[in-house]
N, C-alpha and C positions, 0 to 999 in steps of 0.2 A: 391561630396566628403562628404559633411555633411550628405546627404541622406544615403549614404552607411554606415557611422558611426552610424547613428541612427538605421538603419536596423539591423546592427550587435548587437548593444546594446539591442534592443528589442528581438532579437533571444536569446541572452544570458539570458536576464531577464525572458523570457518565456520558457526556456529550460525544457523539461520534463525529469526528471532524474530517476524517479521511477514509478512503477506500484503498485497501492494500492489494496489490497484484504481484504475482511472481512469474518470472519467465525462467523455468528451470534450465533449459538449454538456451543460453543467451547468445548463441552464435548463429544468427539468421543471415539472410541475404543482405541485410543492412549492416552487417558487421557485429562486433561485440557490443552487447547492451548490458546495462545493469540488471541484476536478477530480481530486485525488489523495487517497486514504485509505490509511492503514497500520493494518491490524487485527492485534491480537496473536494469536500462535499458541502462546505459551509460558506461558499462565496469567495474564499481566498483563491488566488490564482497560482500560488506556488506549488510546483511539483517537486517532490523529494525522491531520492533514490538511494539504494544501498547495494554494494557489491560485497558479498561475503568473501573471506580469504580463501575458503575452499569451495570447490564446485559442488553444486547440488544436482548435477545432471542425472545421477542414478537414483535419486530420491523420488518416491511417489508423493502425492499431495499430503497425505496424513503425516508422513515423515518430515516433510518440509514445514508444515504447520507446527509440529512438535519441536523441531529444531528452532524455529523462529521464537516460539513461546519461551523455550529454555534460555535462549540468548537474551531476550528482552528482560526476563526475570533476573538474569545476572548482569544486566546493564552493559552488555558488550556490543550492542547494536546501536549505532548512531547514523542517521541519514544525513546526506548532503543535499544542498539545494541544486536542483537541475538548472540548466541554462535556459530552459523553455518555461513559459507559463502553461497552464492547463489548456488554454486556447491554442497555443502553438503546437503543443504535444498532440492534441486531438486532431489538428489539421494534418499532422504527419501520420500518426498511428491510429487515432481514435475512430477514423472513418471505417476501419476494419472491425471494430468491436460489435457492430450491429445494434447497439443500444448505448445510451449514456452510461458512463462508468459508475454513476451513483446508483444505478438500477441493478447492478450485479449482486448475486448472493454468494455466500461462502462456498468454496469448492466448484464454482461455476467456471467452465472453460472460457478462455478469452483468447482470441486470435488478434495479434497486433499487426498482421500483415508481413510480407516479405519473409515468410518462414518462421516467424517468431510466435510460438504458441505459449500460452501461460494459463493461469487461473487466478481467480479472486480468493484471497485469504479471508476477506470479510471487512466489516467496518472497524475502524480503530480510532483511538483518541491520541492526539499529539501530547507529548510529555517532554518537558525540558526546554521549552522555548523554541524559537524559530531558527536558531543558528545551527545546532547539531542535535535535532530532536530524536527521540525514540517514539515509536508508534505502538501503543498497547491495543491488542485485539480486544474487541468488546463483543460479548455474546448477544 
């Protein structure tokens, strides 16, 4: 009984709620886009985004992931709510992804259309509520 309770608690604690994507060069044909997106994978419709104060254009995937993890460990990254739902975002950009955002793996290339190339950082868990959350990458 105690083992089942602990297993459920760990499952809830480690629940992957969002898929994180990065667009390192966020100046595509559609204009300036946020560099990080958190797309829901648990039935929620809210899309979150984050624009870092510095450009990540010269960073490779590994450097971006390291940068992201260091900032989330120091609690300096908080996301904002996007104006679109995941359905609206997918109708604009998701049609270029070639598969559902939930099916991407970490480090997998993602093309958002209109010259906006990015990659998936991996699955993450929302932390800090829905107003200004942080997303913790989960292995």
